[in-house]
C-alpha positions as a Markdown table, in Angstrom:
| # | Residue | x | y | z |
|---|---|---|---|---|
| 1 | Met | -12.7 | 10.4 | -5.4 |
| 2 | Gly | -14.1 | 8.3 | -2.4 |
| 3 | Tyr | -17.4 | 9.7 | -2.4 |
| 4 | Ser | -18.8 | 5.8 | -2.3 |
| 5 | Thr | -19.5 | 3.3 | 0.2 |
| 6 | Trp | -17.8 | -0.6 | 1.0 |
| 7 | Ser | -20.8 | -3.6 | 1.1 |
| 8 | Lys | -19.5 | -6.9 | 2.1 |
| 9 | Asp | -22.5 | -8.3 | -0.2 |
| 10 | Ala | -21.2 | -6.6 | -3.0 |
| 11 | Tyr | -17.6 | -7.5 | -2.7 |
| 12 | Asp | -18.7 | -11.4 | -1.7 |
| 13 | Gly | -20.7 | -11.5 | -5.3 |
| 14 | Val | -17.6 | -10.0 | -7.2 |
| 15 | Ser | -15.1 | -11.7 | -5.8 |
| 16 | Lys | -16.9 | -15.0 | -6.4 |
| 17 | Ile | -16.7 | -14.0 | -10.1 |
| 18 | Arg | -12.7 | -12.9 | -9.7 |
| 19 | Ser | -12.3 | -16.4 | -8.2 |
| 20 | Met | -13.1 | -18.1 | -11.6 |
| 21 | Arg | -11.0 | -16.0 | -13.9 |
| 22 | Ser | -7.4 | -16.3 | -14.8 |
| 23 | Met | -5.1 | -13.7 | -14.0 |
| 24 | Asp | -4.7 | -11.7 | -17.3 |
| 25 | Asp | -8.7 | -11.6 | -17.6 |
| 26 | Asn | -8.7 | -9.9 | -14.0 |
| 27 | Phe | -6.1 | -7.6 | -14.8 |
| 28 | Thr | -7.1 | -7.1 | -18.7 |
| 29 | Gln | -4.2 | -4.2 | -19.0 |
| 30 | Asn | -2.0 | -7.6 | -19.5 |
| 31 | Lys | -3.7 | -8.8 | -22.8 |
| 32 | Glu | -3.0 | -4.8 | -24.2 |
| 33 | Gly | 1.1 | -4.4 | -22.4 |
| 34 | Ile | 0.4 | -1.2 | -21.7 |
| 35 | Ile | -0.1 | 0.8 | -18.4 |
| 36 | His | -4.0 | 2.3 | -18.5 |
| 37 | Pro | -4.4 | 5.4 | -19.0 |
| 38 | Asp | -6.4 | 6.0 | -15.6 |
| 39 | Leu | -3.4 | 5.3 | -13.7 |
| 40 | Ser | -0.3 | 7.1 | -15.5 |
| 41 | Pro | 1.3 | 8.6 | -13.2 |
| 42 | Leu | 2.5 | 11.3 | -16.4 |
| 43 | Asn | 0.7 | 14.5 | -16.1 |
| 44 | Val | -0.8 | 13.9 | -12.5 |
| 45 | Asp | -1.2 | 17.0 | -10.5 |
| 46 | Val | -2.9 | 15.5 | -7.5 |
| 47 | Arg | -4.7 | 12.8 | -6.2 |
| 48 | Glu | -7.4 | 13.6 | -3.3 |
| 49 | Ser | -8.5 | 11.9 | -0.4 |
| 50 | Arg | -11.1 | 14.2 | 0.8 |
| 51 | Asp | -14.0 | 14.3 | 3.4 |
| 52 | Ser | -17.9 | 14.1 | 2.5 |
| 53 | Ala | -21.1 | 13.9 | 3.9 |
| 54 | Leu | -21.0 | 9.7 | 3.3 |
| 55 | His | -17.4 | 9.7 | 4.8 |
| 56 | Pro | -16.7 | 12.7 | 7.3 |
| 57 | Asp | -13.1 | 11.4 | 9.0 |
| 58 | Thr | -11.7 | 9.6 | 6.1 |
| 59 | Val | -8.6 | 7.4 | 6.4 |
| 60 | Pro | -6.5 | 7.4 | 3.6 |
| 61 | Val | -4.2 | 4.2 | 3.2 |
| 62 | Ile | -1.8 | 3.7 | 0.1 |
| 63 | Val | -1.1 | 0.2 | -1.2 |
| 64 | Ala | 1.9 | 0.4 | -2.9 |
| 65 | Leu | 2.3 | -3.6 | -4.7 |
| 66 | Asp | 5.2 | -4.7 | -6.4 |
| 67 | Val | 4.0 | -6.4 | -9.8 |
| 68 | Thr | 7.5 | -7.5 | -10.6 |
| 69 | Gly | 8.5 | -11.2 | -10.8 |
| 70 | Ser | 6.3 | -13.7 | -9.6 |
| 71 | Met | 4.9 | -10.5 | -7.2 |
| 72 | Gly | 2.0 | -10.4 | -9.4 |
| 73 | Ile | 0.8 | -13.0 | -7.2 |
| 74 | Ile | -0.2 | -10.4 | -4.0 |
| 75 | Pro | -2.3 | -8.2 | -6.4 |
| 76 | Glu | -4.2 | -11.3 | -7.5 |
| 77 | Asn | -5.0 | -12.4 | -4.3 |
| 78 | Leu | -6.1 | -9.1 | -3.3 |
| 79 | Ile | -8.6 | -8.7 | -6.2 |
| 80 | Lys | -9.4 | -12.5 | -5.9 |
| 81 | Asn | -9.9 | -12.8 | -2.2 |
| 82 | Lys | -8.8 | -10.7 | 0.2 |
| 83 | Leu | -10.1 | -7.1 | -1.0 |
| 84 | Gly | -12.8 | -7.8 | 1.3 |
| 85 | Ala | -10.6 | -9.0 | 4.8 |
| 86 | Leu | -8.9 | -5.3 | 4.0 |
| 87 | Met | -12.0 | -3.2 | 3.7 |
| 88 | Asn | -14.0 | -5.2 | 6.5 |
| 89 | Thr | -11.3 | -5.7 | 9.2 |
| 90 | Leu | -10.8 | -1.8 | 8.9 |
| 91 | Ile | -14.6 | -1.0 | 9.2 |
| 92 | Ser | -14.9 | -3.8 | 12.0 |
| 93 | Asn | -12.3 | -2.0 | 14.2 |
| 94 | Gly | -14.1 | 1.5 | 13.8 |
| 95 | Ile | -11.9 | 3.2 | 11.2 |
| 96 | Leu | -15.4 | 3.8 | 9.1 |
| 97 | Asp | -14.6 | 5.9 | 5.9 |
| 98 | Pro | -11.0 | 4.2 | 4.9 |
| 99 | Gln | -10.1 | 5.5 | 1.5 |
| 100 | Ile | -8.1 | 3.5 | -0.2 |
| 101 | Met | -5.1 | 4.0 | -3.0 |
| 102 | Phe | -3.9 | 1.4 | -4.9 |
| 103 | Met | -0.3 | 1.7 | -6.3 |
| 104 | Ala | 1.5 | -0.6 | -8.6 |
| 105 | Ile | 5.6 | -0.4 | -8.0 |
| 106 | Gly | 8.3 | -2.0 | -10.6 |
| 107 | Asp | 12.2 | -0.8 | -11.6 |
| 108 | His | 12.3 | 2.3 | -12.7 |
| 109 | Val | 15.6 | 1.8 | -14.8 |
| 110 | Ser | 14.4 | -1.4 | -16.5 |
| 111 | Asp | 10.7 | -1.3 | -16.5 |
| 112 | Asp | 8.5 | 0.7 | -18.8 |
| 113 | Tyr | 5.9 | 1.3 | -16.2 |
| 114 | Pro | 7.7 | 1.5 | -12.8 |
| 115 | Leu | 4.8 | 3.7 | -11.2 |
| 116 | Gln | 0.9 | 2.8 | -11.6 |
| 117 | Val | -1.0 | 5.3 | -9.2 |
| 118 | Gly | -5.0 | 4.6 | -8.6 |
| 119 | Gln | -7.5 | 7.1 | -6.6 |
| 120 | Phe | -8.4 | 7.7 | -3.6 |
| 121 | Glu | -11.4 | 5.1 | -2.8 |
| 122 | Ser | -14.0 | 3.9 | -0.5 |
| 123 | Gly | -16.4 | 2.2 | -2.7 |
| 124 | Thr | -16.7 | -1.9 | -4.0 |
| 125 | Ala | -16.8 | -1.1 | -7.2 |
| 126 | Glu | -14.0 | 1.5 | -7.5 |
| 127 | Leu | -11.9 | -0.3 | -5.4 |
| 128 | Asp | -12.7 | -3.5 | -7.3 |
| 129 | Asp | -12.4 | -1.3 | -10.9 |
| 130 | Cys | -9.0 | -0.1 | -10.0 |
| 131 | Leu | -7.2 | -3.2 | -8.8 |
| 132 | Ser | -8.2 | -4.8 | -12.2 |
| 133 | Lys | -6.8 | -1.7 | -13.9 |
| 134 | Ile | -3.1 | -2.6 | -13.0 |
| 135 | Phe | -0.2 | -3.6 | -15.4 |
| 136 | Ile | 1.4 | -6.6 | -14.0 |
| 137 | Glu | 4.0 | -6.2 | -16.3 |
| 138 | Arg | 6.5 | -9.0 | -14.4 |
| 139 | Gly | 9.7 | -7.1 | -15.0 |
| 140 | Gly | 12.5 | -5.8 | -12.6 |
| 141 | Gly | 15.9 | -5.2 | -12.9 |
| 142 | Gly | 17.1 | -8.6 | -11.5 |
| 143 | Gln | 19.7 | -7.0 | -9.0 |
| 144 | Asn | 17.5 | -7.5 | -5.9 |
| 145 | Lys | 16.3 | -3.9 | -6.0 |
| 146 | Glu | 12.8 | -2.1 | -7.1 |
| 147 | Ser | 11.5 | 1.2 | -6.9 |
| 148 | Tyr | 9.9 | 1.8 | -4.0 |
| 149 | Pro | 10.8 | 4.9 | -2.8 |
| 150 | Leu | 8.5 | 6.0 | -6.0 |
| 151 | Ala | 5.3 | 5.5 | -3.9 |
| 152 | Trp | 6.9 | 8.3 | -1.7 |
| 153 | Tyr | 7.4 | 10.9 | -4.1 |
| 154 | Phe | 4.1 | 10.4 | -5.3 |
| 155 | Ala | 2.4 | 9.9 | -1.8 |
| 156 | Ala | 4.6 | 13.2 | -0.9 |
| 157 | Arg | 4.6 | 15.3 | -3.9 |
| 158 | His | 0.9 | 14.2 | -5.5 |
| 159 | Thr | -1.2 | 13.6 | -3.1 |
| 160 | Ser | -3.9 | 15.8 | -0.8 |
| 161 | Thr | -5.7 | 14.5 | 1.7 |
| 162 | Asp | -8.3 | 16.0 | 4.2 |
| 163 | Ser | -6.8 | 14.0 | 7.2 |
| 164 | Phe | -3.5 | 15.4 | 7.6 |
| 165 | Glu | -4.7 | 18.9 | 6.1 |
| 166 | Lys | -7.7 | 19.7 | 7.9 |
| 167 | Arg | -6.9 | 17.7 | 11.5 |
| 168 | Gln | -3.2 | 16.7 | 11.6 |
| 169 | Lys | -4.1 | 13.0 | 11.3 |
| 170 | Lys | -1.5 | 11.3 | 9.1 |
| 171 | Gly | -2.5 | 8.8 | 6.6 |
| 172 | Phe | -0.9 | 5.0 | 6.2 |
| 173 | Leu | 1.5 | 4.4 | 3.5 |
| 174 | Phe | 2.6 | 0.4 | 3.3 |
| 175 | Thr | 4.9 | -0.7 | 0.2 |
| 176 | Ile | 5.0 | -4.7 | -0.6 |
| 177 | Gly | 7.3 | -6.3 | -2.0 |
| 178 | Asp | 10.5 | -9.1 | -1.6 |
| 179 | Glu | 13.4 | -7.1 | -2.7 |
| 180 | Gly | 15.5 | -3.9 | -1.8 |
| 181 | Phe | 15.0 | -0.6 | -3.0 |
| 182 | His | 17.0 | 2.0 | -5.6 |
| 183 | Glu | 19.0 | 4.3 | -2.8 |
| 184 | Glu | 19.1 | 6.7 | -6.0 |
| 185 | Met | 16.6 | 7.8 | -8.8 |
| 186 | Ala | 18.6 | 9.5 | -11.7 |
| 187 | Asn | 16.1 | 12.7 | -12.5 |
| 188 | Asp | 16.3 | 12.5 | -16.3 |
| 189 | Thr | 14.7 | 8.4 | -16.3 |
| 190 | Leu | 11.9 | 9.8 | -14.0 |
| 191 | Asn | 11.2 | 12.2 | -16.0 |
| 192 | Ala | 10.4 | 10.4 | -18.5 |
| 193 | Lys | 8.9 | 7.2 | -17.1 |
| 194 | Val | 6.9 | 9.0 | -14.2 |
| 195 | Gly | 6.6 | 12.9 | -15.6 |
| 196 | Phe | 8.6 | 13.5 | -12.7 |
| 197 | Arg | 9.4 | 17.9 | -13.2 |
| 198 | Gly | 12.7 | 18.7 | -11.2 |
| 199 | Gly | 15.9 | 18.4 | -12.3 |
| 200 | Glu | 17.7 | 16.9 | -9.3 |
| 201 | Asp | 18.3 | 13.6 | -8.8 |
| 202 | Leu | 16.0 | 11.8 | -5.9 |
| 203 | Thr | 17.0 | 9.1 | -2.7 |
| 204 | Ala | 15.6 | 7.0 | -1.1 |
| 205 | Ser | 16.4 | 8.5 | 2.2 |
| 206 | Ser | 15.0 | 12.2 | 1.3 |
| 207 | Leu | 11.6 | 10.9 | -0.1 |
| 208 | Leu | 11.2 | 8.6 | 3.1 |
| 209 | Gly | 11.4 | 12.0 | 4.8 |
| 210 | Glu | 9.0 | 13.8 | 2.8 |
| 211 | Ala | 6.1 | 11.4 | 3.4 |
| 212 | Arg | 6.8 | 10.9 | 6.5 |
| 213 | Arg | 5.3 | 13.8 | 7.3 |
| 214 | Ala | 1.5 | 12.9 | 6.0 |
| 215 | Tyr | 2.3 | 9.6 | 6.5 |
| 216 | Glu | 2.9 | 6.4 | 8.8 |
| 217 | Val | 5.1 | 4.4 | 6.3 |
| 218 | Phe | 5.5 | 0.9 | 6.3 |
| 219 | His | 7.7 | -1.9 | 3.9 |
| 220 | Ile | 5.6 | -5.4 | 4.3 |
| 221 | His | 8.6 | -8.0 | 3.2 |
| 222 | Ala | 6.9 | -10.9 | 1.5 |
| 223 | Asn | 9.3 | -13.7 | 2.7 |
| 224 | Glu | 8.4 | -16.2 | 0.1 |
| 225 | Gly | 9.9 | -14.5 | -2.2 |
| 226 | Ser | 13.3 | -14.7 | -4.3 |
| 227 | Tyr | 14.7 | -13.3 | -1.4 |
| 228 | His | 13.6 | -15.0 | 1.8 |
| 229 | Asn | 15.8 | -14.2 | 5.0 |
| 230 | Asp | 18.2 | -12.6 | 2.5 |
| 231 | Tyr | 20.2 | -10.4 | 5.2 |
| 232 | Ser | 21.4 | -7.5 | 2.3 |
| 233 | Val | 17.6 | -6.6 | 1.9 |
| 234 | Phe | 17.1 | -7.2 | 5.4 |
| 235 | Ser | 19.9 | -4.8 | 6.5 |
| 236 | Gln | 19.0 | -1.9 | 3.9 |
| 237 | Trp | 15.4 | -2.0 | 4.7 |
| 238 | Lys | 16.0 | -1.7 | 8.2 |
| 239 | Thr | 18.7 | 1.2 | 8.4 |
| 240 | Leu | 16.2 | 3.2 | 6.9 |
| 241 | Leu | 13.1 | 2.2 | 8.1 |
| 242 | Gly | 13.9 | 0.0 | 11.4 |
| 243 | Glu | 11.0 | -1.5 | 12.8 |
| 244 | Arg | 8.6 | -0.8 | 10.2 |
| 245 | Phe | 10.4 | -2.6 | 8.3 |
| 246 | Leu | 7.6 | -6.0 | 8.8 |
| 247 | Ile | 8.3 | -9.3 | 7.6 |
| 248 | Leu | 5.5 | -12.0 | 6.8 |
| 249 | Gln | 6.2 | -15.0 | 6.1 |
| 250 | Asp | 2.9 | -15.8 | 4.8 |
| 251 | Gln | 1.8 | -13.2 | 2.1 |
| 252 | Asn | -1.9 | -14.5 | 1.8 |
| 253 | Asn | -1.7 | -12.4 | 5.2 |
| 254 | Ile | -1.2 | -9.0 | 3.9 |
| 255 | Ala | -4.6 | -7.3 | 3.8 |
| 256 | Glu | -5.2 | -8.9 | 7.2 |
| 257 | Leu | -1.5 | -7.2 | 8.8 |
| 258 | Ile | -2.2 | -3.8 | 6.6 |
| 259 | Ala | -5.8 | -3.5 | 8.5 |
| 260 | Thr | -4.2 | -4.4 | 11.8 |
| 261 | Thr | -1.2 | -1.8 | 11.7 |
| 262 | Val | -3.4 | 0.8 | 10.9 |
| 263 | Ser | -6.0 | -0.3 | 14.0 |
| 264 | Leu | -2.9 | -0.3 | 16.0 |
| 265 | Val | -1.9 | 3.5 | 15.5 |
| 266 | Lys | -5.8 | 4.2 | 15.4 |
| 267 | Gly | -5.3 | 2.9 | 19.5 |
| 268 | Val | -7.4 | -0.8 | 19.1 |
| 269 | His | -5.5 | -3.3 | 20.9 |
| 270 | Leu | -3.7 | -5.9 | 19.1 |
| 271 | Asp | -6.2 | -8.9 | 20.2 |
| 272 | Ala | -9.2 | -6.9 | 19.7 |
| 273 | Ala | -7.9 | -5.9 | 16.0 |
| 274 | Met | -7.6 | -9.3 | 15.2 |
| 275 | Asn | -10.8 | -10.6 | 16.7 |
| 276 | Gly | -11.7 | -11.6 | 13.6 |
| 277 | Phe | -8.8 | -14.0 | 12.4 |
| 278 | Asp | -8.3 | -17.4 | 12.5 |
| 279 | Ser | -5.5 | -18.8 | 14.7 |
| 280 | Lys | -3.3 | -19.2 | 11.6 |
| 281 | Thr | -3.5 | -15.7 | 10.2 |
| 282 | Lys | -3.6 | -14.7 | 13.9 |
| 283 | Lys | 0.2 | -16.1 | 14.6 |
| 284 | Ser | 0.9 | -14.5 | 11.4 |
| 285 | Val | -0.2 | -11.3 | 12.0 |
| 286 | Ala | 1.5 | -11.4 | 15.1 |
| 287 | Asn | 4.5 | -12.1 | 14.4 |
| 288 | Ala | 5.4 | -9.7 | 11.5 |
| 289 | Leu | 3.9 | -7.0 | 14.2 |
| 290 | Val | 6.2 | -8.5 | 17.5 |
| 291 | Ala | 8.6 | -5.8 | 16.8 |
| 292 | Val | 6.9 | -2.7 | 16.7 |
| 293 | Lys | 3.1 | -3.6 | 18.1 |
| 294 | Asp | 4.0 | -1.3 | 21.2 |
| 295 | Ser | 5.8 | 1.6 | 20.0 |
| 296 | Leu | 3.0 | 2.4 | 17.4 |
| 297 | Val | 0.8 | 4.3 | 19.9 |
| 298 | Val | 1.7 | 5.6 | 22.5 |
| 299 | Arg | -1.0 | 7.0 | 25.3 |
| 300 | Asp | -0.7 | 10.2 | 27.3 |
| 301 | His | -3.2 | 9.3 | 30.5 |
| 302 | Gly | -6.2 | 10.4 | 28.3 |
| 303 | Arg | -5.5 | 14.1 | 28.0 |
| 304 | Thr | -5.5 | 14.1 | 23.8 |
| 305 | Gly | -6.1 | 10.4 | 23.7 |
| 306 | Ile | -3.9 | 8.2 | 21.5 |
| 307 | Ile | -0.9 | 9.6 | 19.7 |
| 308 | Ala | 0.9 | 8.4 | 16.5 |
| 309 | Leu | 4.4 | 7.9 | 16.7 |
């Protein structure tokens, strides 16, 4: 996948149509009440991010969206307004061949579909189509934990990217939500719901280690959600991710935060990365990155350029 191109003008037209539709009209699986077959993880071997003549230097970016409770507002905002901000910011910052995979995350204990997985895509129509296939299940277990580590599991064991395998350059993986995470997940439940083929239980820490081999991993906490400034949620995430746990006060700026973070790792200065943002968005993104922006990259005095940490 990923053999088409992004068009700002085409997206502006798509966005105008999407903005006039209801959530259930934009996310048509909501009316069906089931996962779209194209996004089912069952029996998936691998999702690929490959170079092509159109995209010779692909940069894979996984965006895993929480679709429990009230978090459905974030994918809705993406499909209506913010997909353009994500792609246009990446491209304007010199990341010319981004390939985005959208995932949806729920609760593997209580939800029917705790993991939905798209393809790596570059084109306007394909990215919009993938987003529109997400089922906003609106579930969750009510215990301030969701199954965000499923994104790490799938990325580690079911993706293959030319960026890492040909050029030894990591992709990017962002989970987005407002709760903590399940630290352990039973194999029998995962086998039934996400097609896990192993016999062992999975732990968040081990999956994070696997995912980090080929991806720069971040979690964005939407601090306007149910667990605003929640000590237990913050503590759990910071213990595991450290400064790569990003706290965003205005969830309207998620697309800009993702694109800016990728740009920083790729060597773009923060001010330059946010050049096209209004003052409110700049402040929101800069505040989310205040603890991590100086450590995302190191320079080795020109010998080999930028090295992502």
